[in-house]
PDB file with SEQRES, HELIX, SHEET and CRYST1 records, atoms N, CA, C and O in Angstrom:
SEQRES   1 A   88  UNK UNK UNK UNK UNK UNK UNK UNK UNK UNK UNK UNK UNK          
SEQRES   2 A   88  UNK UNK UNK UNK UNK UNK UNK UNK UNK UNK UNK UNK UNK          
SEQRES   3 A   88  UNK UNK UNK UNK UNK UNK UNK UNK UNK UNK UNK UNK UNK          
SEQRES   4 A   88  UNK UNK UNK UNK UNK UNK UNK UNK UNK UNK UNK UNK UNK          
SEQRES   5 A   88  UNK UNK UNK UNK UNK UNK UNK UNK UNK UNK UNK UNK UNK          
SEQRES   6 A   88  UNK UNK UNK UNK UNK UNK UNK UNK UNK UNK UNK UNK UNK          
SEQRES   7 A   88  UNK UNK UNK UNK UNK UNK UNK UNK UNK UNK                      
HELIX    1 AA1 UNK A    2  UNK A   10  1                                   9    
HELIX    2 AA2 UNK A   14  UNK A   40  1                                  27    
HELIX    3 AA3 UNK A   46  UNK A   85  1                                  40    
CRYST1    1.000    1.000    1.000  90.00  90.00  90.00 P 1           1          
ATOM      1  N   UNK A   1       0.820  -1.178   0.000  1.00  0.00           N  
ATOM      2  CA  UNK A   1       0.000   0.000   0.000  1.00  0.00           C  
ATOM      3  C   UNK A   1       0.867   1.245   0.000  1.00  0.00           C  
ATOM      4  O   UNK A   1       0.505   2.241  -0.627  1.00  0.00           O  
ATOM      5  N   UNK A   2       2.011   1.216   0.692  1.00  0.00           N  
ATOM      6  CA  UNK A   2       2.895   2.376   0.694  1.00  0.00           C  
ATOM      7  C   UNK A   2       3.397   2.660  -0.713  1.00  0.00           C  
ATOM      8  O   UNK A   2       3.508   3.819  -1.114  1.00  0.00           O  
ATOM      9  N   UNK A   3       3.701   1.599  -1.467  1.00  0.00           N  
ATOM     10  CA  UNK A   3       4.192   1.776  -2.822  1.00  0.00           C  
ATOM     11  C   UNK A   3       3.137   2.458  -3.683  1.00  0.00           C  
ATOM     12  O   UNK A   3       3.437   3.383  -4.438  1.00  0.00           O  
ATOM     13  N   UNK A   4       1.908   1.994  -3.561  1.00  0.00           N  
ATOM     14  CA  UNK A   4       0.838   2.583  -4.360  1.00  0.00           C  
ATOM     15  C   UNK A   4       0.640   4.048  -3.987  1.00  0.00           C  
ATOM     16  O   UNK A   4       0.437   4.892  -4.859  1.00  0.00           O  
ATOM     17  N   UNK A   5       0.699   4.349  -2.693  1.00  0.00           N  
ATOM     18  CA  UNK A   5       0.527   5.734  -2.273  1.00  0.00           C  
ATOM     19  C   UNK A   5       1.699   6.592  -2.735  1.00  0.00           C  
ATOM     20  O   UNK A   5       1.504   7.743  -3.123  1.00  0.00           O  
ATOM     21  N   UNK A   6       2.914   6.046  -2.698  1.00  0.00           N  
ATOM     22  CA  UNK A   6       4.089   6.793  -3.132  1.00  0.00           C  
ATOM     23  C   UNK A   6       3.994   7.090  -4.625  1.00  0.00           C  
ATOM     24  O   UNK A   6       4.284   8.205  -5.059  1.00  0.00           O  
ATOM     25  N   UNK A   7       3.588   6.095  -5.409  1.00  0.00           N  
ATOM     26  CA  UNK A   7       3.439   6.314  -6.848  1.00  0.00           C  
ATOM     27  C   UNK A   7       2.382   7.371  -7.109  1.00  0.00           C  
ATOM     28  O   UNK A   7       2.538   8.217  -7.990  1.00  0.00           O  
ATOM     29  N   UNK A   8       1.305   7.315  -6.337  1.00  0.00           N  
ATOM     30  CA  UNK A   8       0.222   8.277  -6.514  1.00  0.00           C  
ATOM     31  C   UNK A   8       0.694   9.689  -6.174  1.00  0.00           C  
ATOM     32  O   UNK A   8       0.374  10.635  -6.894  1.00  0.00           O  
ATOM     33  N   UNK A   9       1.445   9.843  -5.093  1.00  0.00           N  
ATOM     34  CA  UNK A   9       1.925  11.155  -4.688  1.00  0.00           C  
ATOM     35  C   UNK A   9       3.022  11.681  -5.604  1.00  0.00           C  
ATOM     36  O   UNK A   9       3.110  12.889  -5.823  1.00  0.00           O  
ATOM     37  N   UNK A  10       3.867  10.789  -6.150  1.00  0.00           N  
ATOM     38  CA  UNK A  10       4.988  11.212  -6.975  1.00  0.00           C  
ATOM     39  C   UNK A  10       4.578  11.626  -8.378  1.00  0.00           C  
ATOM     40  O   UNK A  10       5.298  12.388  -9.023  1.00  0.00           O  
ATOM     41  N   UNK A  11       3.453  11.151  -8.864  1.00  0.00           N  
ATOM     42  CA  UNK A  11       3.062  11.494 -10.230  1.00  0.00           C  
ATOM     43  C   UNK A  11       2.707  12.974 -10.312  1.00  0.00           C  
ATOM     44  O   UNK A  11       2.250  13.577  -9.340  1.00  0.00           O  
ATOM     45  N   UNK A  12       2.929  13.547 -11.502  1.00  0.00           N  
ATOM     46  CA  UNK A  12       2.688  14.973 -11.679  1.00  0.00           C  
ATOM     47  C   UNK A  12       1.212  15.328 -11.552  1.00  0.00           C  
ATOM     48  O   UNK A  12       0.865  16.392 -11.041  1.00  0.00           O  
ATOM     49  N   UNK A  13       0.353  14.442 -12.016  1.00  0.00           N  
ATOM     50  CA  UNK A  13      -1.079  14.737 -11.961  1.00  0.00           C  
ATOM     51  C   UNK A  13      -1.745  14.176 -10.732  1.00  0.00           C  
ATOM     52  O   UNK A  13      -2.973  14.096 -10.702  1.00  0.00           O  
ATOM     53  N   UNK A  14      -1.011  13.787  -9.726  1.00  0.00           N  
ATOM     54  CA  UNK A  14      -1.571  13.153  -8.547  1.00  0.00           C  
ATOM     55  C   UNK A  14      -2.577  14.017  -7.814  1.00  0.00           C  
ATOM     56  O   UNK A  14      -3.658  13.561  -7.442  1.00  0.00           O  
ATOM     57  N   UNK A  15      -2.204  15.277  -7.612  1.00  0.00           N  
ATOM     58  CA  UNK A  15      -3.106  16.171  -6.886  1.00  0.00           C  
ATOM     59  C   UNK A  15      -4.328  16.508  -7.729  1.00  0.00           C  
ATOM     60  O   UNK A  15      -5.442  16.580  -7.211  1.00  0.00           O  
ATOM     61  N   UNK A  16      -4.128  16.710  -8.999  1.00  0.00           N  
ATOM     62  CA  UNK A  16      -5.263  17.025  -9.859  1.00  0.00           C  
ATOM     63  C   UNK A  16      -6.227  15.841  -9.918  1.00  0.00           C  
ATOM     64  O   UNK A  16      -7.445  16.009  -9.852  1.00  0.00           O  
ATOM     65  N   UNK A  17      -5.659  14.645 -10.042  1.00  0.00           N  
ATOM     66  CA  UNK A  17      -6.512  13.452 -10.126  1.00  0.00           C  
ATOM     67  C   UNK A  17      -7.251  13.255  -8.804  1.00  0.00           C  
ATOM     68  O   UNK A  17      -8.424  12.882  -8.802  1.00  0.00           O  
ATOM     69  N   UNK A  18      -6.571  13.503  -7.674  1.00  0.00           N  
ATOM     70  CA  UNK A  18      -7.198  13.342  -6.369  1.00  0.00           C  
ATOM     71  C   UNK A  18      -8.330  14.339  -6.184  1.00  0.00           C  
ATOM     72  O   UNK A  18      -9.368  14.002  -5.616  1.00  0.00           O  
ATOM     73  N   UNK A  19      -8.137  15.569  -6.662  1.00  0.00           N  
ATOM     74  CA  UNK A  19      -9.189  16.562  -6.501  1.00  0.00           C  
ATOM     75  C   UNK A  19     -10.381  16.258  -7.400  1.00  0.00           C  
ATOM     76  O   UNK A  19     -11.517  16.591  -7.060  1.00  0.00           O  
ATOM     77  N   UNK A  20     -10.132  15.632  -8.540  1.00  0.00           N  
ATOM     78  CA  UNK A  20     -11.234  15.277  -9.440  1.00  0.00           C  
ATOM     79  C   UNK A  20     -12.065  14.162  -8.821  1.00  0.00           C  
ATOM     80  O   UNK A  20     -13.292  14.251  -8.778  1.00  0.00           O  
ATOM     81  N   UNK A  21     -11.395  13.103  -8.337  1.00  0.00           N  
ATOM     82  CA  UNK A  21     -12.144  11.992  -7.754  1.00  0.00           C  
ATOM     83  C   UNK A  21     -12.693  12.372  -6.381  1.00  0.00           C  
ATOM     84  O   UNK A  21     -13.783  11.945  -6.002  1.00  0.00           O  
ATOM     85  N   UNK A  22     -11.937  13.170  -5.645  1.00  0.00           N  
ATOM     86  CA  UNK A  22     -12.401  13.681  -4.372  1.00  0.00           C  
ATOM     87  C   UNK A  22     -12.774  12.597  -3.388  1.00  0.00           C  
ATOM     88  O   UNK A  22     -12.194  11.511  -3.368  1.00  0.00           O  
ATOM     89  N   UNK A  23     -13.746  12.919  -2.584  1.00  0.00           N  
ATOM     90  CA  UNK A  23     -14.145  11.997  -1.532  1.00  0.00           C  
ATOM     91  C   UNK A  23     -14.782  10.740  -2.099  1.00  0.00           C  
ATOM     92  O   UNK A  23     -14.717   9.683  -1.471  1.00  0.00           O  
ATOM     93  N   UNK A  24     -15.399  10.831  -3.277  1.00  0.00           N  
ATOM     94  CA  UNK A  24     -16.043   9.664  -3.883  1.00  0.00           C  
ATOM     95  C   UNK A  24     -15.013   8.579  -4.207  1.00  0.00           C  
ATOM     96  O   UNK A  24     -15.238   7.401  -3.929  1.00  0.00           O  
ATOM     97  N   UNK A  25     -13.905   8.974  -4.787  1.00  0.00           N  
ATOM     98  CA  UNK A  25     -12.856   8.009  -5.118  1.00  0.00           C  
ATOM     99  C   UNK A  25     -12.214   7.423  -3.872  1.00  0.00           C  
ATOM    100  O   UNK A  25     -11.937   6.225  -3.811  1.00  0.00           O  
ATOM    101  N   UNK A  26     -11.979   8.278  -2.873  1.00  0.00           N  
ATOM    102  CA  UNK A  26     -11.407   7.778  -1.618  1.00  0.00           C  
ATOM    103  C   UNK A  26     -12.376   6.828  -0.917  1.00  0.00           C  
ATOM    104  O   UNK A  26     -11.963   5.817  -0.347  1.00  0.00           O  
ATOM    105  N   UNK A  27     -13.652   7.156  -0.964  1.00  0.00           N  
ATOM    106  CA  UNK A  27     -14.652   6.287  -0.339  1.00  0.00           C  
ATOM    107  C   UNK A  27     -14.721   4.936  -1.039  1.00  0.00           C  
ATOM    108  O   UNK A  27     -14.818   3.900  -0.381  1.00  0.00           O  
ATOM    109  N   UNK A  28     -14.673   4.941  -2.355  1.00  0.00           N  
ATOM    110  CA  UNK A  28     -14.708   3.672  -3.102  1.00  0.00           C  
ATOM    111  C   UNK A  28     -13.483   2.824  -2.784  1.00  0.00           C  
ATOM    112  O   UNK A  28     -13.590   1.613  -2.593  1.00  0.00           O  
ATOM    113  N   UNK A  29     -12.318   3.467  -2.728  1.00  0.00           N  
ATOM    114  CA  UNK A  29     -11.099   2.729  -2.417  1.00  0.00           C  
ATOM    115  C   UNK A  29     -11.161   2.163  -0.998  1.00  0.00           C  
ATOM    116  O   UNK A  29     -10.777   1.017  -0.761  1.00  0.00           O  
ATOM    117  N   UNK A  30     -11.647   2.973  -0.060  1.00  0.00           N  
ATOM    118  CA  UNK A  30     -11.779   2.514   1.322  1.00  0.00           C  
ATOM    119  C   UNK A  30     -12.701   1.304   1.409  1.00  0.00           C  
ATOM    120  O   UNK A  30     -12.366   0.312   2.056  1.00  0.00           O  
ATOM    121  N   UNK A  31     -13.862   1.381   0.762  1.00  0.00           N  
ATOM    122  CA  UNK A  31     -14.811   0.270   0.813  1.00  0.00           C  
ATOM    123  C   UNK A  31     -14.257  -0.978   0.129  1.00  0.00           C  
ATOM    124  O   UNK A  31     -14.527  -2.096   0.567  1.00  0.00           O  
ATOM    125  N   UNK A  32     -13.491  -0.794  -0.931  1.00  0.00           N  
ATOM    126  CA  UNK A  32     -12.860  -1.951  -1.579  1.00  0.00           C  
ATOM    127  C   UNK A  32     -11.851  -2.605  -0.644  1.00  0.00           C  
ATOM    128  O   UNK A  32     -11.765  -3.832  -0.589  1.00  0.00           O  
ATOM    129  N   UNK A  33     -11.091  -1.808   0.086  1.00  0.00           N  
ATOM    130  CA  UNK A  33     -10.131  -2.351   1.041  1.00  0.00           C  
ATOM    131  C   UNK A  33     -10.831  -3.039   2.204  1.00  0.00           C  
ATOM    132  O   UNK A  33     -10.363  -4.069   2.689  1.00  0.00           O  
ATOM    133  N   UNK A  34     -11.956  -2.474   2.656  1.00  0.00           N  
ATOM    134  CA  UNK A  34     -12.732  -3.102   3.723  1.00  0.00           C  
ATOM    135  C   UNK A  34     -13.244  -4.461   3.260  1.00  0.00           C  
ATOM    136  O   UNK A  34     -13.162  -5.444   3.996  1.00  0.00           O  
ATOM    137  N   UNK A  35     -13.763  -4.514   2.059  1.00  0.00           N  
ATOM    138  CA  UNK A  35     -14.275  -5.785   1.520  1.00  0.00           C  
ATOM    139  C   UNK A  35     -13.153  -6.820   1.426  1.00  0.00           C  
ATOM    140  O   UNK A  35     -13.354  -7.991   1.748  1.00  0.00           O  
ATOM    141  N   UNK A  36     -11.986  -6.391   0.990  1.00  0.00           N  
ATOM    142  CA  UNK A  36     -10.833  -7.278   0.899  1.00  0.00           C  
ATOM    143  C   UNK A  36     -10.450  -7.818   2.281  1.00  0.00           C  
ATOM    144  O   UNK A  36     -10.204  -9.015   2.434  1.00  0.00           O  
ATOM    145  N   UNK A  37     -10.400  -6.944   3.276  1.00  0.00           N  
ATOM    146  CA  UNK A  37     -10.040  -7.370   4.631  1.00  0.00           C  
ATOM    147  C   UNK A  37     -11.101  -8.277   5.239  1.00  0.00           C  
ATOM    148  O   UNK A  37     -10.768  -9.229   5.943  1.00  0.00           O  
ATOM    149  N   UNK A  38     -12.366  -7.997   4.980  1.00  0.00           N  
ATOM    150  CA  UNK A  38     -13.437  -8.843   5.525  1.00  0.00           C  
ATOM    151  C   UNK A  38     -13.358 -10.263   4.968  1.00  0.00           C  
ATOM    152  O   UNK A  38     -13.781 -11.214   5.625  1.00  0.00           O  
ATOM    153  N   UNK A  39     -12.822 -10.405   3.773  1.00  0.00           N  
ATOM    154  CA  UNK A  39     -12.638 -11.737   3.208  1.00  0.00           C  
ATOM    155  C   UNK A  39     -11.541 -12.514   3.907  1.00  0.00           C  
ATOM    156  O   UNK A  39     -11.517 -13.743   3.839  1.00  0.00           O  
ATOM    157  N   UNK A  40     -10.634 -11.824   4.576  1.00  0.00           N  
ATOM    158  CA  UNK A  40      -9.527 -12.473   5.268  1.00  0.00           C  
ATOM    159  C   UNK A  40      -9.856 -12.847   6.715  1.00  0.00           C  
ATOM    160  O   UNK A  40      -9.100 -13.575   7.358  1.00  0.00           O  
ATOM    161  N   UNK A  41     -10.972 -12.353   7.218  1.00  0.00           N  
ATOM    162  CA  UNK A  41     -11.333 -12.572   8.614  1.00  0.00           C  
ATOM    163  C   UNK A  41     -11.699 -14.038   8.830  1.00  0.00           C  
ATOM    164  O   UNK A  41     -12.383 -14.651   8.010  1.00  0.00           O  
ATOM    165  N   UNK A  42     -11.228 -14.587   9.952  1.00  0.00           N  
ATOM    166  CA  UNK A  42     -11.617 -15.937  10.344  1.00  0.00           C  
ATOM    167  C   UNK A  42     -12.753 -15.807  11.345  1.00  0.00           C  
ATOM    168  O   UNK A  42     -12.542 -15.369  12.476  1.00  0.00           O  
ATOM    169  N   UNK A  43     -13.950 -16.186  10.935  1.00  0.00           N  
ATOM    170  CA  UNK A  43     -15.119 -16.044  11.784  1.00  0.00           C  
ATOM    171  C   UNK A  43     -15.265 -17.264  12.674  1.00  0.00           C  
ATOM    172  O   UNK A  43     -15.041 -18.387  12.224  1.00  0.00           O  
ATOM    173  N   UNK A  44     -15.642 -17.060  13.941  1.00  0.00           N  
ATOM    174  CA  UNK A  44     -15.827 -18.208  14.841  1.00  0.00           C  
ATOM    175  C   UNK A  44     -17.079 -18.996  14.471  1.00  0.00           C  
ATOM    176  O   UNK A  44     -18.032 -18.456  13.910  1.00  0.00           O  
ATOM    177  N   UNK A  45     -17.052 -20.274  14.796  1.00  0.00           N  
ATOM    178  CA  UNK A  45     -18.207 -21.121  14.528  1.00  0.00           C  
ATOM    179  C   UNK A  45     -19.264 -20.955  15.613  1.00  0.00           C  
ATOM    180  O   UNK A  45     -19.039 -20.281  16.618  1.00  0.00           O  
ATOM    181  N   UNK A  46     -20.434 -21.586  15.394  1.00  0.00           N  
ATOM    182  CA  UNK A  46     -21.526 -21.494  16.355  1.00  0.00           C  
ATOM    183  C   UNK A  46     -21.115 -22.026  17.722  1.00  0.00           C  
ATOM    184  O   UNK A  46     -21.450 -21.438  18.751  1.00  0.00           O  
ATOM    185  N   UNK A  47     -20.397 -23.123  17.729  1.00  0.00           N  
ATOM    186  CA  UNK A  47     -19.999 -23.757  18.977  1.00  0.00           C  
ATOM    187  C   UNK A  47     -19.087 -22.832  19.794  1.00  0.00           C  
ATOM    188  O   UNK A  47     -19.246 -22.708  21.009  1.00  0.00           O  
ATOM    189  N   UNK A  48     -18.146 -22.195  19.126  1.00  0.00           N  
ATOM    190  CA  UNK A  48     -17.225 -21.288  19.811  1.00  0.00           C  
ATOM    191  C   UNK A  48     -17.945 -20.054  20.343  1.00  0.00           C  
ATOM    192  O   UNK A  48     -17.668 -19.609  21.457  1.00  0.00           O  
ATOM    193  N   UNK A  49     -18.860 -19.501  19.563  1.00  0.00           N  
ATOM    194  CA  UNK A  49     -19.629 -18.335  20.008  1.00  0.00           C  
ATOM    195  C   UNK A  49     -20.476 -18.699  21.222  1.00  0.00           C  
ATOM    196  O   UNK A  49     -20.548 -17.933  22.183  1.00  0.00           O  
ATOM    197  N   UNK A  50     -21.112 -19.858  21.184  1.00  0.00           N  
ATOM    198  CA  UNK A  50     -21.934 -20.314  22.306  1.00  0.00           C  
ATOM    199  C   UNK A  50     -21.085 -20.472  23.561  1.00  0.00           C  
ATOM    200  O   UNK A  50     -21.476 -20.021  24.638  1.00  0.00           O  
ATOM    201  N   UNK A  51     -19.937 -21.103  23.429  1.00  0.00           N  
ATOM    202  CA  UNK A  51     -19.065 -21.342  24.583  1.00  0.00           C  
ATOM    203  C   UNK A  51     -18.563 -20.034  25.192  1.00  0.00           C  
ATOM    204  O   UNK A  51     -18.586 -19.875  26.413  1.00  0.00           O  
ATOM    205  N   UNK A  52     -18.116 -19.110  24.368  1.00  0.00           N  
ATOM    206  CA  UNK A  52     -17.607 -17.846  24.905  1.00  0.00           C  
ATOM    207  C   UNK A  52     -18.732 -17.005  25.507  1.00  0.00           C  
ATOM    208  O   UNK A  52     -18.504 -16.276  26.472  1.00  0.00           O  
ATOM    209  N   UNK A  53     -19.932 -17.096  24.956  1.00  0.00           N  
ATOM    210  CA  UNK A  53     -21.078 -16.379  25.521  1.00  0.00           C  
ATOM    211  C   UNK A  53     -21.391 -16.899  26.919  1.00  0.00           C  
ATOM    212  O   UNK A  53     -21.656 -16.116  27.832  1.00  0.00           O  
ATOM    213  N   UNK A  54     -21.361 -18.208  27.085  1.00  0.00           N  
ATOM    214  CA  UNK A  54     -21.613 -18.807  28.400  1.00  0.00           C  
ATOM    215  C   UNK A  54     -20.535 -18.361  29.398  1.00  0.00           C  
ATOM    216  O   UNK A  54     -20.847 -18.044  30.546  1.00  0.00           O  
ATOM    217  N   UNK A  55     -19.282 -18.337  28.966  1.00  0.00           N  
ATOM    218  CA  UNK A  55     -18.193 -17.902  29.842  1.00  0.00           C  
ATOM    219  C   UNK A  55     -18.400 -16.450  30.279  1.00  0.00           C  
ATOM    220  O   UNK A  55     -18.210 -16.124  31.450  1.00  0.00           O  
ATOM    221  N   UNK A  56     -18.780 -15.594  29.360  1.00  0.00           N  
ATOM    222  CA  UNK A  56     -18.989 -14.178  29.688  1.00  0.00           C  
ATOM    223  C   UNK A  56     -20.146 -14.026  30.674  1.00  0.00           C  
ATOM    224  O   UNK A  56     -20.043 -13.259  31.631  1.00  0.00           O  
ATOM    225  N   UNK A  57     -21.236 -14.741  30.452  1.00  0.00           N  
ATOM    226  CA  UNK A  57     -22.396 -14.642  31.347  1.00  0.00           C  
ATOM    227  C   UNK A  57     -22.034 -15.139  32.748  1.00  0.00           C  
ATOM    228  O   UNK A  57     -22.353 -14.480  33.737  1.00  0.00           O  
ATOM    229  N   UNK A  58     -21.374 -16.290  32.840  1.00  0.00           N  
ATOM    230  CA  UNK A  58     -20.997 -16.834  34.143  1.00  0.00           C  
ATOM    231  C   UNK A  58     -20.009 -15.919  34.872  1.00  0.00           C  
ATOM    232  O   UNK A  58     -20.123 -15.709  36.080  1.00  0.00           O  
ATOM    233  N   UNK A  59     -19.045 -15.380  34.133  1.00  0.00           N  
ATOM    234  CA  UNK A  59     -18.078 -14.464  34.745  1.00  0.00           C  
ATOM    235  C   UNK A  59     -18.778 -13.207  35.264  1.00  0.00           C  
ATOM    236  O   UNK A  59     -18.454 -12.724  36.349  1.00  0.00           O  
ATOM    237  N   UNK A  60     -19.721 -12.682  34.508  1.00  0.00           N  
ATOM    238  CA  UNK A  60     -20.465 -11.492  34.945  1.00  0.00           C  
ATOM    239  C   UNK A  60     -21.256 -11.787  36.213  1.00  0.00           C  
ATOM    240  O   UNK A  60     -21.292 -10.962  37.126  1.00  0.00           O  
ATOM    241  N   UNK A  61     -21.892 -12.961  36.277  1.00  0.00           N  
ATOM    242  CA  UNK A  61     -22.654 -13.335  37.468  1.00  0.00           C  
ATOM    243  C   UNK A  61     -21.725 -13.471  38.673  1.00  0.00           C  
ATOM    244  O   UNK A  61     -22.033 -12.973  39.756  1.00  0.00           O  
ATOM    245  N   UNK A  62     -20.594 -14.142  38.487  1.00  0.00           N  
ATOM    246  CA  UNK A  62     -19.654 -14.324  39.599  1.00  0.00           C  
ATOM    247  C   UNK A  62     -19.121 -12.988  40.117  1.00  0.00           C  
ATOM    248  O   UNK A  62     -19.048 -12.780  41.328  1.00  0.00           O  
ATOM    249  N   UNK A  63     -18.750 -12.088  39.217  1.00  0.00           N  
ATOM    250  CA  UNK A  63     -18.266 -10.778  39.654  1.00  0.00           C  
ATOM    251  C   UNK A  63     -19.379  -9.989  40.343  1.00  0.00           C  
ATOM    252  O   UNK A  63     -19.120  -9.269  41.308  1.00  0.00           O  
ATOM    253  N   UNK A  64     -20.608 -10.115  39.861  1.00  0.00           N  
ATOM    254  CA  UNK A  64     -21.734  -9.432  40.501  1.00  0.00           C  
ATOM    255  C   UNK A  64     -21.950  -9.921  41.915  1.00  0.00           C  
ATOM    256  O   UNK A  64     -22.149  -9.120  42.829  1.00  0.00           O  
ATOM    257  N   UNK A  65     -21.913 -11.242  42.107  1.00  0.00           N  
ATOM    258  CA  UNK A  65     -22.077 -11.810  43.449  1.00  0.00           C  
ATOM    259  C   UNK A  65     -20.923 -11.373  44.348  1.00  0.00           C  
ATOM    260  O   UNK A  65     -21.140 -11.009  45.503  1.00  0.00           O  
ATOM    261  N   UNK A  66     -19.702 -11.408  43.825  1.00  0.00           N  
ATOM    262  CA  UNK A  66     -18.521 -10.996  44.591  1.00  0.00           C  
ATOM    263  C   UNK A  66     -18.649  -9.535  45.037  1.00  0.00           C  
ATOM    264  O   UNK A  66     -18.425  -9.222  46.206  1.00  0.00           O  
ATOM    265  N   UNK A  67     -19.004  -8.654  44.119  1.00  0.00           N  
ATOM    266  CA  UNK A  67     -19.129  -7.234  44.464  1.00  0.00           C  
ATOM    267  C   UNK A  67     -20.289  -6.995  45.420  1.00  0.00           C  
ATOM    268  O   UNK A  67     -20.211  -6.107  46.269  1.00  0.00           O  
ATOM    269  N   UNK A  68     -21.358  -7.766  45.298  1.00  0.00           N  
ATOM    270  CA  UNK A  68     -22.483  -7.660  46.227  1.00  0.00           C  
ATOM    271  C   UNK A  68     -22.022  -8.031  47.637  1.00  0.00           C  
ATOM    272  O   UNK A  68     -22.383  -7.365  48.608  1.00  0.00           O  
ATOM    273  N   UNK A  69     -21.232  -9.083  47.744  1.00  0.00           N  
ATOM    274  CA  UNK A  69     -20.696  -9.498  49.039  1.00  0.00           C  
ATOM    275  C   UNK A  69     -19.796  -8.438  49.641  1.00  0.00           C  
ATOM    276  O   UNK A  69     -19.892  -8.144  50.833  1.00  0.00           O  
ATOM    277  N   UNK A  70     -18.927  -7.866  48.834  1.00  0.00           N  
ATOM    278  CA  UNK A  70     -18.047  -6.782  49.307  1.00  0.00           C  
ATOM    279  C   UNK A  70     -18.889  -5.601  49.788  1.00  0.00           C  
ATOM    280  O   UNK A  70     -18.588  -4.998  50.818  1.00  0.00           O  
ATOM    281  N   UNK A  71     -19.932  -5.277  49.049  1.00  0.00           N  
ATOM    282  CA  UNK A  71     -20.811  -4.164  49.425  1.00  0.00           C  
ATOM    283  C   UNK A  71     -21.484  -4.438  50.763  1.00  0.00           C  
ATOM    284  O   UNK A  71     -21.566  -3.541  51.602  1.00  0.00           O  
ATOM    285  N   UNK A  72     -21.966  -5.652  50.982  1.00  0.00           N  
ATOM    286  CA  UNK A  72     -22.592  -5.995  52.257  1.00  0.00           C  
ATOM    287  C   UNK A  72     -21.610  -5.849  53.411  1.00  0.00           C  
ATOM    288  O   UNK A  72     -21.950  -5.299  54.458  1.00  0.00           O  
ATOM    289  N   UNK A  73     -20.388  -6.344  53.215  1.00  0.00           N  
ATOM    290  CA  UNK A  73     -19.368  -6.254  54.271  1.00  0.00           C  
ATOM    291  C   UNK A  73     -19.034  -4.799  54.577  1.00  0.00           C  
ATOM    292  O   UNK A  73     -18.985  -4.410  55.743  1.00  0.00           O  
ATOM    293  N   UNK A  74     -18.807  -3.999  53.553  1.00  0.00           N  
ATOM    294  CA  UNK A  74     -18.470  -2.587  53.774  1.00  0.00           C  
ATOM    295  C   UNK A  74     -19.617  -1.829  54.418  1.00  0.00           C  
ATOM    296  O   UNK A  74     -19.378  -0.967  55.265  1.00  0.00           O  
ATOM    297  N   UNK A  75     -20.863  -2.125  54.040  1.00  0.00           N  
ATOM    298  CA  UNK A  75     -22.016  -1.482  54.687  1.00  0.00           C  
ATOM    299  C   UNK A  75     -22.089  -1.856  56.154  1.00  0.00           C  
ATOM    300  O   UNK A  75     -22.373  -1.001  56.993  1.00  0.00           O  
ATOM    301  N   UNK A  76     -21.838  -3.117  56.480  1.00  0.00           N  
ATOM    302  CA  UNK A  76     -21.862  -3.551  57.876  1.00  0.00           C  
ATOM    303  C   UNK A  76     -20.752  -2.847  58.670  1.00  0.00           C  
ATOM    304  O   UNK A  76     -20.975  -2.412  59.799  1.00  0.00           O  
ATOM    305  N   UNK A  77     -19.571  -2.738  58.083  1.00  0.00           N  
ATOM    306  CA  UNK A  77     -18.461  -2.068  58.758  1.00  0.00           C  
ATOM    307  C   UNK A  77     -18.796  -0.604  58.995  1.00  0.00           C  
ATOM    308  O   UNK A  77     -18.572  -0.086  60.089  1.00  0.00           O  
ATOM    309  N   UNK A  78     -19.316   0.052  58.007  1.00  0.00           N  
ATOM    310  CA  UNK A  78     -19.643   1.478  58.151  1.00  0.00           C  
ATOM    311  C   UNK A  78     -20.780   1.677  59.153  1.00  0.00           C  
ATOM    312  O   UNK A  78     -20.758   2.641  59.918  1.00  0.00           O  
ATOM    313  N   UNK A  79     -21.775   0.781  59.162  1.00  0.00           N  
ATOM    314  CA  UNK A  79     -22.862   0.884  60.147  1.00  0.00           C  
ATOM    315  C   UNK A  79     -22.296   0.722  61.554  1.00  0.00           C  
ATOM    316  O   UNK A  79     -22.706   1.442  62.464  1.00  0.00           O  
ATOM    317  N   UNK A  80     -21.372  -0.199  61.750  1.00  0.00           N  
ATOM    318  CA  UNK A  80     -20.740  -0.397  63.050  1.00  0.00           C  
ATOM    319  C   UNK A  80     -19.974   0.856  63.473  1.00  0.00           C  
ATOM    320  O   UNK A  80     -20.060   1.286  64.623  1.00  0.00           O  
ATOM    321  N   UNK A  81     -19.219   1.442  62.526  1.00  0.00           N  
ATOM    322  CA  UNK A  81     -18.455   2.654  62.829  1.00  0.00           C  
ATOM    323  C   UNK A  81     -19.393   3.772  63.257  1.00  0.00           C  
ATOM    324  O   UNK A  81     -19.111   4.468  64.233  1.00  0.00           O  
ATOM    325  N   UNK A  82     -20.495   3.958  62.554  1.00  0.00           N  
ATOM    326  CA  UNK A  82     -21.435   5.042  62.902  1.00  0.00           C  
ATOM    327  C   UNK A  82     -22.137   4.758  64.227  1.00  0.00           C  
ATOM    328  O   UNK A  82     -22.374   5.676  65.013  1.00  0.00           O  
ATOM    329  N   UNK A  83     -22.470   3.499  64.478  1.00  0.00           N  
ATOM    330  CA  UNK A  83     -23.106   3.156  65.768  1.00  0.00           C  
ATOM    331  C   UNK A  83     -22.136   3.351  66.918  1.00  0.00           C  
ATOM    332  O   UNK A  83     -22.514   3.856  67.975  1.00  0.00           O  
ATOM    333  N   UNK A  84     -20.885   2.952  66.717  1.00  0.00           N  
ATOM    334  CA  UNK A  84     -19.901   3.012  67.786  1.00  0.00           C  
ATOM    335  C   UNK A  84     -19.493   4.440  68.097  1.00  0.00           C  
ATOM    336  O   UNK A  84     -19.483   4.834  69.263  1.00  0.00           O  
ATOM    337  N   UNK A  85     -19.165   5.208  67.102  1.00  0.00           N  
ATOM    338  CA  UNK A  85     -18.625   6.553  67.318  1.00  0.00           C  
ATOM    339  C   UNK A  85     -19.678   7.633  67.169  1.00  0.00           C  
ATOM    340  O   UNK A  85     -19.410   8.801  67.449  1.00  0.00           O  
ATOM    341  N   UNK A  86     -20.843   7.269  66.743  1.00  0.00           N  
ATOM    342  CA  UNK A  86     -21.951   8.232  66.629  1.00  0.00           C  
ATOM    343  C   UNK A  86     -21.742   9.238  65.516  1.00  0.00           C  
ATOM    344  O   UNK A  86     -20.637   9.394  64.996  1.00  0.00           O  
ATOM    345  N   UNK A  87     -22.802   9.907  65.165  1.00  0.00           N  
ATOM    346  CA  UNK A  87     -22.731  10.956  64.153  1.00  0.00           C  
ATOM    347  C   UNK A  87     -23.016  12.278  64.823  1.00  0.00           C  
ATOM    348  O   UNK A  87     -23.747  12.344  65.811  1.00  0.00           O  
ATOM    349  N   UNK A  88     -22.447  13.311  64.290  1.00  0.00           N  
ATOM    350  CA  UNK A  88     -22.573  14.623  64.918  1.00  0.00           C  
ATOM    351  C   UNK A  88     -23.865  15.287  64.570  1.00  0.00           C  
ATOM    352  O   UNK A  88     -24.126  16.403  65.021  1.00  0.00           O  
TER     353      UNK A  88                                                      
END                                                                             
């Protein structure tokens, strides 16, 4: 890609050609490159997507329970502190 860009910039009519095609030409080139890259992507299978989804859900539940427990402990500690030392 660097070679193509260098050739494009080095040519005498490069700027004129770029201004003629403008954003339309750049957009077409971008979309062509996106299509090319999407063809190279390795997509996960159904089984892999299902497995990773289950892992994410279970991990979220475990962290939620863990944080809930921490919250209960900290609330109990703070309630004890306020009961013991009183509030002004």
